[in-house]
C-alpha positions as CSV (number, residue, x, y, z in Angstrom):
1,M,144.0,88.3,32.1
2,N,143.2,90.3,29.0
3,P,139.7,90.3,27.4
4,T,139.3,88.9,23.9
5,V,136.8,90.2,21.4
6,R,135.2,88.2,18.6
7,P,132.3,88.7,16.2
8,G,129.0,87.8,17.7
9,T,127.1,84.7,16.5
10,P,123.4,83.8,16.6
11,A,124.3,81.8,19.7
12,D,125.2,85.1,21.5
13,R,121.7,86.6,20.9
14,A,120.3,85.5,24.3
15,F,123.4,86.9,26.1
16,V,123.2,90.2,24.3
17,T,119.5,90.5,25.0
18,D,119.9,89.6,28.7
19,L,122.9,91.9,29.3
20,G,121.2,94.7,27.5
21,R,118.1,94.3,29.7
22,R,120.2,94.2,32.9
23,T,122.2,97.4,32.0
24,V,119.6,99.5,30.1
25,I,119.1,101.6,33.3
26,D,122.6,103.0,32.7
27,S,121.2,104.7,29.7
28,V,118.5,106.6,31.7
29,A,119.1,110.0,33.2
30,A,118.1,110.3,36.8
31,F,115.6,113.0,36.1
32,R,113.7,110.8,33.5
33,P,112.9,107.6,35.4
34,A,111.0,105.0,33.5
35,P,109.5,101.7,34.6
36,E,111.7,98.6,33.9
37,K,109.1,97.1,31.6
38,Q,109.0,100.3,29.5
39,L,112.8,100.3,29.2
40,H,112.8,96.7,28.1
41,H,110.2,97.4,25.5
42,A,112.3,100.4,24.2
43,L,115.4,98.2,24.1
44,D,113.5,95.5,22.1
45,R,112.5,98.2,19.6
46,L,116.2,99.3,19.4
47,Y,117.3,95.7,18.7
48,E,114.6,95.3,16.0
49,S,115.8,98.6,14.4
50,I,119.4,97.4,14.5
51,A,118.4,94.0,12.9
52,R,117.0,95.9,9.9
53,Q,120.3,97.7,9.2
54,S,123.8,96.8,8.3
55,H,125.5,96.1,11.7
56,L,128.1,94.1,13.5
57,T,127.9,92.8,17.1
58,L,131.2,92.1,18.8
59,V,131.3,90.0,22.0
60,A,134.0,90.2,24.7
61,E,135.1,87.3,26.7
62,Y,137.0,87.5,30.0
63,D,138.4,84.5,31.9
64,G,136.3,82.1,29.7
65,E,133.0,83.9,30.0
66,R,131.1,86.3,27.9
67,S,131.6,89.6,29.5
68,G,130.3,92.3,27.2
69,F,129.2,93.3,23.8
70,A,129.1,96.3,21.4
71,T,126.8,96.6,18.4
72,F,127.6,99.1,15.8
73,L,125.9,100.3,12.6
74,D,128.2,100.8,9.6
75,E,125.7,102.5,7.2
76,L,124.2,105.2,9.3
77,P,125.6,108.6,8.2
78,D,125.9,111.5,10.6
79,E,122.5,113.2,10.8
80,V,123.8,116.7,10.4
81,T,126.7,116.4,7.9
82,A,125.6,113.2,6.1
83,L,129.2,112.0,6.3
84,P,129.8,108.3,6.8
85,Q,130.4,107.0,10.2
86,G,130.3,104.0,12.4
87,F,127.7,104.4,15.2
88,I,127.7,102.4,18.4
89,A,124.1,101.6,18.9
90,Y,124.5,99.8,22.2
91,M,127.5,98.6,24.3
92,A,127.4,96.9,27.7
93,V,129.8,95.2,30.1
94,E,128.8,92.8,32.8
95,P,128.5,94.9,36.0
96,H,130.6,92.5,38.1
97,L,133.4,92.5,35.4
98,R,133.8,96.3,34.9
99,E,137.1,98.0,35.3
100,R,139.0,95.1,33.7
101,G,139.6,96.6,30.3
102,I,136.6,94.9,28.7
103,G,135.0,98.2,27.5
104,T,138.4,99.4,26.2
105,A,138.9,96.2,24.3
106,L,135.4,96.4,22.7
107,L,135.9,100.0,21.7
108,A,139.3,99.2,20.2
109,E,137.9,96.4,18.1
110,V,134.8,98.4,17.0
111,E,137.2,101.2,15.9
112,N,139.4,98.7,14.0
113,E,136.4,97.2,12.3
114,A,135.1,100.6,11.3
115,R,138.6,101.5,9.8
116,R,138.6,98.2,7.9
117,R,135.2,99.3,6.4
118,G,136.6,102.7,5.5
119,L,134.6,104.7,7.9
120,P,136.2,108.0,8.9
121,Y,134.4,108.6,12.2
122,M,132.9,106.7,15.1
123,S,130.0,108.1,17.1
124,L,127.9,107.1,20.0
125,M,125.5,108.6,22.5
126,V,126.0,108.4,26.3
127,T,123.9,109.6,29.1
128,E,125.4,112.5,31.0
129,D,124.8,110.6,34.3
130,N,127.0,107.7,33.2
131,A,130.3,109.1,34.3
132,A,132.2,105.9,34.0
133,A,131.2,105.4,30.4
134,R,131.9,109.0,29.5
135,A,135.4,108.7,31.1
136,L,136.1,105.6,29.1
137,Y,135.1,107.3,25.8
138,E,137.1,110.4,26.6
139,R,140.2,108.2,27.4
140,R,139.7,106.7,23.9
141,G,139.6,110.2,22.3
142,Y,135.9,110.7,21.9
143,L,134.8,114.4,22.0
144,T,131.4,115.9,22.7
145,E,130.1,117.1,19.4
146,R,126.5,117.9,20.2
147,R,124.3,117.8,23.3
148,L,120.7,116.6,23.6
149,M,119.2,118.9,26.2
150,S,116.0,117.8,28.0
151,K,113.8,119.3,30.6
152,A,111.3,117.6,32.9
153,L,107.9,119.4,32.7
């Protein structure tokens, strides 16, 4: 079975919120632990920020159930060069459905939509500890452009 990807609708909002909350820990480095309540608050702030900007949420379905989503911004230029880009603000796949091509399908459709909008680049941030996500992005041709370096004090 192949995943399908479609534009998100208001009816998907609860799914996106719930999956985001259940997977937000994947965005946290091991050396910077945070309480779950704090992570959910930060995710809520991200969703509020996204809502105030031009964006698109795509939802993946696999075997008849919603299985993942990707939200990307289409008017957020690169912070260093000011060149236009698409920026994946958040992407998640149901943990029990990973390794079924869902992330690949989401990325492919995000990239197709960015091309349709005339965006020459696609960017995202990924936690160094998230090896599975990094491997997916690398397979899709993403390169490390910059590194955010942090230190616990």
